[in-house]
C-alpha positions as a printed Julia matrix, in Angstrom:
68×3 Matrix{Float64}:
 -10.94  -2.87  -11.98
 -12.14  -0.56   -9.32
  -9.4   -0.23   -6.7
  -9.6   -1.77   -3.22
  -6.94  -0.94   -0.59
  -6.75  -3.83    1.8
  -5.38  -3.4     5.36
  -4.71   0.32    5.18
  -6.18   0.83    8.72
  -3.87  -2.01    9.93
  -0.64  -0.45    8.64
  -1.59   2.94   10.04
  -1.26   1.3    13.53
   2.42   0.67   12.9
   4.73   3.23   14.51
   6.13   5.77   12.02
   4.06   4.54    9.09
   2.13   7.0     6.78
   0.43   5.65    3.65
   0.01   8.11    0.73
  -2.84   7.09   -1.62
  -2.97   8.81   -5.02
  -6.77   8.62   -5.29
  -6.81   6.77   -8.68
 -10.12   4.97   -9.1
  -8.94   2.15  -11.4
  -5.98  -0.1   -11.01
  -4.04  -2.19  -13.57
  -0.83  -4.18  -13.48
   2.25  -2.14  -12.37
   0.3    1.12  -12.0
   1.6    3.07   -8.95
  -1.38   3.68   -6.71
   0.45   5.2    -3.73
   3.41   4.84   -1.54
   4.21   4.42    2.18
   6.58   6.61    4.22
   8.33   5.0     7.19
  10.08   7.16    9.73
  12.39   5.63   12.35
  15.81   6.67   13.74
  16.88   3.02   13.69
  17.48   1.93   10.11
  17.16  -1.77   10.88
  13.78  -1.22   12.58
  12.58   0.88    9.69
  13.45  -1.97    7.34
  11.56  -4.5     9.54
   8.57  -2.21    9.53
   8.81  -1.92    5.73
   8.74  -5.71    5.41
   5.75  -5.89    7.79
   3.94  -3.3     5.67
   4.77  -5.08    2.41
   3.31  -8.29    3.83
   0.19  -6.53    5.15
  -1.06  -4.1     2.51
  -2.62  -5.04   -0.77
  -4.04  -3.03   -3.64
  -6.41  -5.03   -5.83
  -9.04  -4.48   -8.48
 -12.59  -5.33   -7.63
 -13.29  -6.74  -11.09
 -11.48  -7.75  -14.27
 -11.12  -5.21  -17.02
 -11.78  -6.38  -20.61
  -8.75  -5.29  -22.57
 -10.03  -6.56  -25.95
């Protein structure tokens, strides 16, 4: 359905995090809708931030698409 990006504003508050949204208007399973860049000199901290981002952000469709 139409794409909804949940919690983008929230992850932008995390230090070193930049979301890159591809601007696609419709989502479907396994479609790449964007990515997130995380910059941190401490690799362990970057990985912790990545896990936090993964738990926070969601890309969902606003409605079901009829595939038949």
